[in-house]
N, C-alpha and C positions, 0 to 999 in steps of 0.2 A: 142609202136608199134615195136620198134627195137628188143625187146626180141622176139616178135612173128615172126619177119622175121628171126632172128637167129635160133629159134627153127625149123622153116620151112626148112631152109637151112641144118641144121644138121640132120633133119629127112630124107631128101633126101640122104644125104651123108651116113648116117648109114644104110639106106635101101639098097643102092647100095653096100656098103661094105659087108653086109650080103649076098646079092644075088651073088656077084662075088668073095668075099674073104673068106666067112665063110661057104658057102653051102657044101663044101666037107669036112669040119672040124667038124661041129656041128651036133648033132643028129637032127632028125626031130622035136622032142619036143623042143629043145633049139632054133631052127630056128623059130618055131611057137611063142615061148615066145618073141624072138627078134622082130618079125613082130608085135606082139601086142604092144610092147613098141613104135615102130616106128609109128604105127597107132594112138595111143593115143597122142604121141608127135605132130604129124602133125595136128590132129584134134584140139588140144589146141593151136597150133601155129596160126591156122586160127581164133579161137575164141578170142585169144589175140589181133589179128589185128582188129577184129570187135569191141571188147571192147574198145580198145584204140581210135579207130575212133569215137565211140559213146561218149566216155568221152570228147574228144576234141570238139565235137559238142554241148557240154553243158549237157551231160547226168548226172545222179545222182552221187554223190561222192562215193556211194557204189560200183561203178564200179572199183574204185581203190583197194578196198578190194578184189573184185572178181579177179582182175588181179594178185595181190600178191598170192592169193590162187592157181590160175592156174599155175603160175610160180613155186611155191613151190611144187605143186602136180606133175607137169611134172618132175621136178628134182628128187623128191623122188620116184615116180611111175616108170617112164621110166628109169631113171638113175639107180635105184636099179636093174631093170631087166637086163639092159645092163651089169652091174657089176656081177650079179649072173651068167649070161651066160658066160662071159669071165673069171671070177675069180673062179667060182664054190664055192663062199663063202656063204654057206647056211644061215648064220646069217643075211645076207642082206634081206632075205625073210620077216623079220619082218618090214622092212621099206616100202615095196611095199603097204600094206594096208593103211598106214599112208598117202602115196601119193594119193591113191584112195579117202580117206576121204577128203583130201584137194581139189581134183577135184570136188567131190560132193558138198562141201561147196561153191566152186567158182560158180558152176552152180546155187546153191540156191540163192546166192547173185545176180546173173544175173537175175534170175526170179523175185526176190523182186524189183530189179532196173527197170525191165520192168513194173511191176505194179505201181511203183512210177512215172513212166513217163507218165502214162495215164491221 
């Protein structure tokens, strides 16, 4: 759950940084990409908190796999977008879909865990 809290905190900080520090520096397209990264990070910060709480309440062990996939996905998806925007390193664009696949796999594990809990 601490990773979820850390992701939530940094999502707010990175969103504020873009709104106040980058808005006059970045193109509208780059700002939109940054916002997408912040939105995905915050969404998965919240789902990590829920997943951790559910696991601590005796939820299925598959929740651990989901958590790892969510953390990996946020780092790869949002992290690569932040780096792309700041560094203009186009080769990082190949990392973003891998992060997206990790997030999809995490949600799939969460769905299976929900069915296991019935």
